[in-house]
Rosetta silent file (secondary structure, phi, psi, omega in degrees, C-alpha in Angstrom):
SEQUENCE: MLQASGLTKSYGDLQILKGIDLSVNQGEIVSIVGSSGAGKTTLLQLLGTLEQPDSGIVTIAGINPFSLSSKKLSEFRNTQIGFIFQFHQLLPEFTAIENVCLPALIKGTSLSDARKEASKLLQILNLGSREEHRPSELSGGEQQRVAVARSLINRPKVVFADEPSGNLDSQNSKELHQLFFDLRQEFNQTFVIITHNDSLATMADRKLIMQDGKLLNS
SCORE:     score description
SCORE:     0.000 S_00000001
   1 L     0.000  -39.658 -179.908  -14.611   14.727  -87.924 S_00000001
   2 E  -130.985  131.245  178.816  -14.211   12.428  -84.924 S_00000001
   3 E  -135.907  130.580  174.712  -16.009    9.159  -84.326 S_00000001
   4 E  -128.960  138.203 -177.036  -15.542    6.713  -81.468 S_00000001
   5 E  -140.163  122.371  172.404  -17.472    3.500  -81.064 S_00000001
   6 E    64.302   34.026 -176.326  -17.427    0.949  -78.241 S_00000001
   7 E   -73.303  128.430  172.513  -14.179    2.127  -76.635 S_00000001
   8 E  -128.629  151.972  177.577  -13.031    0.141  -73.634 S_00000001
   9 E  -155.686  129.605  176.568   -9.818    0.376  -71.629 S_00000001
  10 E  -128.095  152.009  171.040   -8.574   -1.442  -68.568 S_00000001
  11 E  -121.698  106.518 -172.817   -5.391   -1.330  -66.544 S_00000001
  12 L    64.737 -129.646 -179.816   -4.960   -4.696  -64.909 S_00000001
  13 L   -87.729   -1.821 -176.217   -8.238   -5.624  -63.253 S_00000001
  14 E   -95.564  112.981  177.623   -9.455   -2.011  -63.203 S_00000001
  15 E   -86.743  119.777 -177.140  -11.777   -1.146  -66.089 S_00000001
  16 E   -91.718  -49.904  179.840  -11.561    2.588  -66.791 S_00000001
  17 E  -110.744  134.575 -169.698  -13.674    2.950  -69.945 S_00000001
  18 E  -123.206   44.190  177.222  -16.802    0.826  -70.340 S_00000001
  19 E    98.457   79.299 -176.693  -17.944    1.319  -73.915 S_00000001
  20 E   -98.918  128.148  171.819  -17.678    4.909  -75.120 S_00000001
  21 E  -118.118  130.497 -176.486  -19.579    6.145  -78.191 S_00000001
  22 E  -154.227  137.701  175.482  -18.894    9.689  -79.361 S_00000001
  23 E  -132.756  130.045 -179.462  -19.308   11.714  -82.540 S_00000001
  24 E  -128.529  128.593 -178.670  -17.920   15.234  -83.019 S_00000001
  25 L   -85.049  159.760  175.967  -18.543   17.357  -86.103 S_00000001
  26 L   -61.363  135.108  179.344  -16.053   19.629  -87.817 S_00000001
  27 L    79.781    2.643 -179.494  -15.935   23.026  -86.135 S_00000001
  28 L   -88.460  144.210  173.955  -17.726   21.746  -83.036 S_00000001
  29 E  -112.705  113.847 -176.263  -16.500   22.534  -79.526 S_00000001
  30 E  -115.905  130.614  174.166  -17.330   19.721  -77.112 S_00000001
  31 E  -106.338  148.240  177.173  -16.579   19.755  -73.387 S_00000001
  32 E  -125.664  122.234 -178.548  -16.350   16.668  -71.197 S_00000001
  33 E  -121.073  165.388  179.243  -16.891   17.013  -67.465 S_00000001
  34 L   157.168  162.884 -177.657  -17.005   14.582  -64.573 S_00000001
  35 L   -69.260  162.079  175.801  -15.454   13.820  -61.218 S_00000001
  36 L   -59.253  136.891 -179.365  -11.835   12.756  -60.841 S_00000001
  37 L    89.753   -0.214 -179.037  -11.454    9.089  -61.712 S_00000001
  38 L   -74.018  -19.719  179.113  -14.399    9.067  -64.119 S_00000001
  39 L   111.049   10.919 -174.093  -12.079    8.249  -67.044 S_00000001
  40 H   -63.287  -49.627 -177.630  -11.892   11.623  -68.805 S_00000001
  41 H   -67.254  -37.714  176.296   -8.134   11.773  -69.297 S_00000001
  42 H   -60.684  -42.712  177.521   -7.979    8.131  -70.363 S_00000001
  43 H   -60.916  -44.153 -179.312  -10.633    8.844  -72.978 S_00000001
  44 H   -63.398  -37.311  179.019   -8.687   11.848  -74.243 S_00000001
  45 H   -65.874  -36.208  177.385   -5.526    9.760  -74.499 S_00000001
  46 H   -70.903  -45.499 -179.910   -7.354    7.177  -76.612 S_00000001
  47 H   -63.644  -33.708  179.259   -9.006    9.767  -78.855 S_00000001
  48 L   -86.481    5.978  176.253   -5.639   11.485  -79.256 S_00000001
  49 L    67.503   15.952  176.990   -3.971    8.142  -80.154 S_00000001
  50 L   -78.217  -24.247  174.676   -1.567    8.358  -77.202 S_00000001
  51 L  -131.573  154.097  179.470   -3.031    5.075  -75.898 S_00000001
  52 L  -102.430  135.926  179.119   -4.685    2.225  -77.756 S_00000001
  53 L   -69.929  154.528  172.735   -8.140    0.982  -76.695 S_00000001
  54 L   -69.412  -35.603  175.845   -8.654   -2.617  -75.620 S_00000001
  55 E  -153.672  162.497 -179.111  -11.627   -2.692  -77.972 S_00000001
  56 E   104.518  172.931 -173.615  -13.584   -0.288  -80.116 S_00000001
  57 E  -129.467  138.507  171.088  -12.803    1.991  -83.035 S_00000001
  58 E  -119.836  131.612  170.910  -11.614    5.599  -83.354 S_00000001
  59 E  -127.725  139.028  176.702  -11.729    7.453  -86.667 S_00000001
  60 E  -125.876  119.691 -175.780  -10.493   10.986  -87.315 S_00000001
  61 L    52.998   38.634  175.650  -11.430   12.524  -90.662 S_00000001
  62 L    82.691    1.246 -177.429  -12.440    9.029  -91.782 S_00000001
  63 E  -110.140  133.369  172.800   -9.104    7.388  -90.879 S_00000001
  64 L   -88.492  101.477 -174.001   -8.625    4.740  -88.207 S_00000001
  65 H   -63.194  -26.656 -177.640   -5.229    5.797  -86.832 S_00000001
  66 H   -77.262   -5.165  173.934   -4.705    2.520  -84.984 S_00000001
  67 H   -87.995   -5.532 -177.349   -4.669    0.671  -88.317 S_00000001
  68 L   -86.395  158.165  172.636   -1.511    2.582  -89.283 S_00000001
  69 L   -65.375  165.510 -178.397    2.080    1.460  -88.766 S_00000001
  70 H   -58.170  -42.436 -179.964    3.929    2.941  -85.817 S_00000001
  71 H   -66.262  -45.726 -179.238    5.738    5.439  -88.060 S_00000001
  72 H   -66.529  -33.425  177.756    2.566    6.445  -89.915 S_00000001
  73 H   -65.387  -41.716  177.563    0.691    6.792  -86.616 S_00000001
  74 H   -62.262  -40.985  177.969    3.355    9.197  -85.333 S_00000001
  75 H   -64.759  -42.342  179.091    3.063   11.209  -88.545 S_00000001
  76 H   -61.321  -45.898 -179.291   -0.735   11.215  -88.270 S_00000001
  77 H   -62.318  -40.173 -178.560   -0.600   12.399  -84.659 S_00000001
  78 H   -67.921  -37.904 -172.228    1.847   15.163  -85.568 S_00000001
  79 H   -97.394  -26.391 -171.369   -0.104   16.488  -88.542 S_00000001
  80 H  -109.511  -12.202 -174.331   -3.757   15.787  -87.721 S_00000001
  81 E  -128.440  135.814  173.226   -4.011   16.170  -83.927 S_00000001
  82 E  -114.778  150.041 -179.251   -3.208   19.086  -81.618 S_00000001
  83 E  -128.750  137.404  171.067   -2.786   18.900  -77.845 S_00000001
  84 E  -128.540  127.016 -176.444   -3.153   21.510  -75.108 S_00000001
  85 L  -111.730  166.816  179.898   -2.335   20.437  -71.550 S_00000001
  86 L   -60.066  -44.691  175.515   -2.968   21.976  -68.134 S_00000001
  87 L  -101.385  121.706 -164.678    0.739   22.709  -67.797 S_00000001
  88 L   -53.366  -27.475  178.127    1.857   24.251  -71.060 S_00000001
  89 L    57.954   39.297  171.645    4.932   21.975  -71.424 S_00000001
  90 L   -78.775  149.977  177.743    6.943   24.557  -73.329 S_00000001
  91 L   -81.841  119.921 -169.266   10.658   23.901  -73.671 S_00000001
  92 L   -66.122  -25.191 -176.941   12.321   26.483  -71.397 S_00000001
  93 L   -83.386   -8.276 -178.746   15.460   26.929  -73.496 S_00000001
  94 L  -104.437  152.063  175.494   13.493   27.902  -76.623 S_00000001
  95 L   -73.980  172.261  178.999   11.727   31.173  -77.398 S_00000001
  96 H   -56.741  -49.359 -176.103    7.972   31.395  -77.890 S_00000001
  97 H   -67.816  -33.225  177.616    8.219   31.242  -81.670 S_00000001
  98 H   -67.337  -39.621  176.240   10.705   28.355  -81.527 S_00000001
  99 H   -61.420  -42.443 -179.264    8.329   26.379  -79.294 S_00000001
 100 H   -66.088  -35.101 -176.661    5.474   26.979  -81.722 S_00000001
 101 H   -69.365  -24.221 -167.681    7.628   25.907  -84.690 S_00000001
 102 H   -53.807  -50.183 -179.903    8.594   22.509  -83.278 S_00000001
 103 H   -60.789  -33.902  178.979    5.657   20.385  -84.549 S_00000001
 104 H   -68.856  -38.823  178.538    6.022   21.937  -88.014 S_00000001
 105 H   -66.930  -38.212  176.105    9.747   21.179  -88.090 S_00000001
 106 H   -62.451  -36.936  178.250    9.049   17.584  -87.048 S_00000001
 107 H   -65.545  -26.375 -178.293    6.569   17.411  -89.921 S_00000001
 108 L   111.144    6.221  176.244    9.321   18.479  -92.320 S_00000001
 109 L   -67.334  142.742  178.692    8.297   22.091  -92.910 S_00000001
 110 L   -65.573  154.684 -178.098   11.226   24.386  -93.680 S_00000001
 111 H   -60.752  -40.766 -178.147   12.372   26.652  -90.868 S_00000001
 112 H   -65.501  -42.359  178.651   11.448   29.804  -92.791 S_00000001
 113 H   -68.549  -38.684  179.269    7.915   28.555  -93.559 S_00000001
 114 H   -63.978  -43.694  179.727    7.467   27.290  -89.993 S_00000001
 115 H   -65.001  -36.499  179.693    8.539   30.648  -88.533 S_00000001
 116 H   -64.059  -45.545  179.972    6.210   32.465  -90.913 S_00000001
 117 H   -69.260  -40.308  179.241    3.203   30.376  -89.855 S_00000001
 118 H   -63.035  -42.324  179.333    4.179   30.516  -86.171 S_00000001
 119 H   -63.132  -40.030  178.517    4.500   34.289  -86.318 S_00000001
 120 H   -61.560  -44.585  179.816    1.067   34.544  -87.940 S_00000001
 121 H   -65.241  -42.778 -179.806   -0.500   32.451  -85.166 S_00000001
 122 H   -64.842  -33.864  174.852    1.241   34.414  -82.421 S_00000001
 123 H   -63.582  -45.368  178.913   -0.052   37.634  -83.980 S_00000001
 124 H   -59.164  -34.937 -177.325   -3.602   36.233  -83.952 S_00000001
 125 L   -91.274   14.904  177.614   -3.140   35.330  -80.283 S_00000001
 126 L    59.980   38.137  178.042   -1.868   38.847  -79.456 S_00000001
 127 L  -123.031   19.933 -176.836    1.666   37.621  -78.799 S_00000001
 128 H   -58.783  -33.189 -178.976    3.416   39.245  -81.739 S_00000001
 129 H   -83.804   -1.459 -175.136    5.625   41.330  -79.443 S_00000001
 130 H  -114.456   10.778 -174.125    6.580   38.264  -77.374 S_00000001
 131 L   -55.478  -40.721 -173.593    7.922   35.978  -80.118 S_00000001
 132 L   -95.424   10.795  177.238   11.543   36.079  -78.946 S_00000001
 133 L   -88.231  143.075  174.732   10.778   35.739  -75.232 S_00000001
 134 L   -82.871  160.226 -176.767   11.488   32.489  -73.411 S_00000001
 135 H   -51.924  -37.556 -178.360    8.727   30.879  -71.305 S_00000001
 136 H   -65.226  -17.479 -179.811   10.231   32.197  -68.053 S_00000001
 137 H   -95.934    3.005 -177.978    9.745   35.727  -69.409 S_00000001
 138 L  -111.860  152.171  174.342    6.036   35.191  -70.146 S_00000001
 139 L   -72.205  168.813  178.598    3.010   35.256  -67.850 S_00000001
 140 H   -59.421  -42.532  178.784    1.014   32.076  -67.257 S_00000001
 141 H   -64.710  -39.352  178.142   -1.677   33.205  -69.676 S_00000001
 142 H   -66.041  -41.450  178.671    0.911   34.049  -72.328 S_00000001
 143 H   -60.160  -42.129 -178.707    2.600   30.677  -71.918 S_00000001
 144 H   -69.304  -33.444  176.260   -0.711   28.887  -72.409 S_00000001
 145 H   -68.452  -35.015  173.116   -1.462   30.931  -75.546 S_00000001
 146 H   -61.178  -41.827  178.213    1.937   29.905  -76.920 S_00000001
 147 H   -63.359  -36.365  176.374    0.902   26.303  -76.242 S_00000001
 148 H   -64.546  -45.264  177.726   -2.347   26.926  -78.137 S_00000001
 149 H   -58.774  -42.227  178.494   -0.385   28.310  -81.099 S_00000001
 150 H   -60.481  -38.926 -178.503    1.861   25.240  -81.000 S_00000001
 151 H   -68.225  -21.566 -174.705   -1.190   22.970  -81.113 S_00000001
 152 H  -100.000   -8.410 -168.514   -2.447   24.760  -84.240 S_00000001
 153 L   -58.418  -34.271 -179.506    0.778   25.085  -86.259 S_00000001
 154 L   -95.743   12.826 -179.229    0.085   22.032  -88.459 S_00000001
 155 L    51.311   60.799 -175.540   -3.610   22.903  -88.890 S_00000001
 156 L   -68.291  160.427  176.288   -4.815   19.709  -87.177 S_00000001
 157 L   -70.794  -38.343 -177.361   -8.223   18.157  -87.713 S_00000001
 158 E  -138.703  140.526  170.780   -8.924   18.074  -83.965 S_00000001
 159 E  -111.505  126.565  177.016   -7.398   19.778  -80.922 S_00000001
 160 E  -103.508  128.792 -178.506   -7.665   17.918  -77.608 S_00000001
 161 E  -123.054  126.183 -179.001   -7.356   20.043  -74.463 S_00000001
 162 E  -110.429  103.816 -177.936   -6.922   18.544  -70.983 S_00000001
 163 L    50.156   55.190 -172.008   -7.804   21.095  -68.273 S_00000001
 164 L   -64.530  -24.695  179.885   -6.377   23.924  -70.411 S_00000001
 165 L  -108.380   11.010 -174.952   -7.270   26.664  -67.908 S_00000001
 166 L   -66.161  -18.663 -178.090   -6.652   24.622  -64.778 S_00000001
 167 L  -110.078   14.342 -175.435   -3.404   26.432  -64.015 S_00000001
 168 L  -113.624  155.079  174.314   -4.645   29.963  -64.803 S_00000001
 169 L   -74.749  174.895 -170.291   -6.265   32.710  -62.762 S_00000001
 170 H   -63.944  -39.553 -178.480   -9.863   33.682  -63.473 S_00000001
 171 H   -68.320  -45.066  177.809   -9.097   36.508  -65.941 S_00000001
 172 H   -65.882  -34.709  176.066   -6.625   34.462  -67.976 S_00000001
 173 H   -61.542  -46.149 -179.755   -9.048   31.529  -67.901 S_00000001
 174 H   -60.507  -42.663 -179.910  -11.817   33.718  -69.298 S_00000001
 175 H   -66.652  -40.553  179.238   -9.558   34.999  -72.082 S_00000001
 176 H   -65.202  -41.517 -179.990   -8.388   31.484  -72.966 S_00000001
 177 H   -60.409  -45.099  179.082  -11.962   30.194  -73.085 S_00000001
 178 H   -63.875  -32.302 -178.919  -12.983   32.953  -75.487 S_00000001
 179 H   -59.794  -39.254  179.521   -9.917   32.183  -77.571 S_00000001
 180 H   -58.430  -40.412 -178.399  -11.216   28.708  -78.435 S_00000001
 181 H   -75.060  -33.729  174.052  -14.325   30.242  -79.940 S_00000001
 182 H   -63.551  -39.914 -179.528  -12.339   32.908  -81.782 S_00000001
 183 H   -70.336  -33.516  174.353  -10.183   30.156  -83.288 S_00000001
 184 H   -63.701  -40.435  178.501  -13.264   28.211  -84.322 S_00000001
 185 H   -65.398  -39.007 -176.095  -14.465   31.371  -86.066 S_00000001
 186 H   -76.274  -43.657 -169.807  -11.046   31.888  -87.719 S_00000001
 187 H  -120.475   -0.322 -171.507  -10.171   28.316  -88.715 S_00000001
 188 L    54.896   40.538 -175.092  -13.361   26.249  -88.214 S_00000001
 189 L   -76.840  140.937  177.100  -11.252   24.365  -85.690 S_00000001
 190 E   -95.255  132.986  179.519  -12.673   21.351  -83.832 S_00000001
 191 E  -128.244  138.089  166.668  -12.015   21.128  -80.074 S_00000001
 192 E  -120.706  118.631 -168.697  -12.609   18.395  -77.489 S_00000001
 193 E  -123.842  122.520  170.201  -11.991   19.859  -74.038 S_00000001
 194 E   -91.830  129.737 -176.386  -11.803   18.139  -70.665 S_00000001
 195 L  -154.869  149.788  168.004  -12.434   20.648  -67.924 S_00000001
 196 L   -98.991   -2.351 -177.707  -13.553   21.166  -64.356 S_00000001
 197 L   -84.103  110.539 -174.249  -14.328   24.787  -65.224 S_00000001
 198 H   -66.474  -30.844  178.764  -18.111   25.026  -65.425 S_00000001
 199 H   -63.027  -47.947  178.507  -17.994   28.319  -67.310 S_00000001
 200 H   -64.775  -43.846 -178.279  -15.938   26.795  -70.143 S_00000001
 201 H   -59.442  -39.971 -177.357  -17.985   23.591  -70.121 S_00000001
 202 H   -74.202  -29.849  178.222  -21.236   25.528  -70.458 S_00000001
 203 H   -66.246  -27.886 -174.010  -19.875   27.734  -73.275 S_00000001
 204 L   -62.681  159.492  176.906  -19.222   24.670  -75.445 S_00000001
 205 L   -61.700  -37.480  176.193  -21.640   23.562  -78.149 S_00000001
 206 E  -138.817  137.990  173.361  -22.199   20.380  -76.140 S_00000001
 207 E  -111.390  114.755 -179.681  -21.348   19.507  -72.548 S_00000001
 208 E  -101.497  140.745 -178.628  -20.924   15.773  -72.031 S_00000001
 209 E  -107.257  128.236  178.468  -20.910   14.232  -68.577 S_00000001
 210 E  -108.603  133.953 -178.893  -18.637   11.290  -67.825 S_00000001
 211 E  -147.813  127.233  176.111  -19.361    8.974  -64.931 S_00000001
 212 L    49.818   45.184  173.464  -17.865    5.615  -64.024 S_00000001
 213 L    79.444   11.830  179.336  -16.234    5.123  -67.422 S_00000001
 214 E  -133.740  149.436  171.177  -19.277    6.032  -69.510 S_00000001
 215 E   -89.101  124.941 -172.930  -20.574    9.129  -71.273 S_00000001
 216 L   -82.255  -21.787 -171.594  -24.088    9.753  -70.000 S_00000001
 217 L  -142.351   37.506 -178.564  -25.340   12.041  -72.750 S_00000001
 218 L   -76.870    0.000    0.000  -23.222   11.593  -75.892 S_00000001
């Protein structure tokens, strides 16, 4: 589902990534761990097409997104890639279901179809009774589950998560971690997760260690 070969990235004279090779199968949950400054977030930004590598190739479902035009790349990112961040980044003026609908509306899905799919996802995530609540009316764990639903609305090929439980207490973290595996069971969803949480990292199908811009065991 995801293939990366020879990825390098520098900012000025500082080389962050030093030749990354990675292969992730459909339905696989892969965690990436490592100390701060190892290059984990930079790698996730390249794999998620938010940044372009200096060299190397990324393919997602057989497509090299960086070979696409700027418009087509934006469409690809919207429809084929999901993102979950440490801070949920929900829009405060919108309700839970409206936040979940946004990527589908950008894709061109009708509002009625988007709301139907968003409602289905929120039900799966045990948020059916919270659809019309704004983020300020939700707990931290609920807000992050809304963000998970938003990442899934377009049925992406891969979901990239950057410290998804880093802002949650231990109980909400545990529930969120289990949720990834429930979603894999439900949708055969592929996840690549950067985390400092050893429990989540160990639960994954593979735990990769990043050090000094390289993956030690990919």
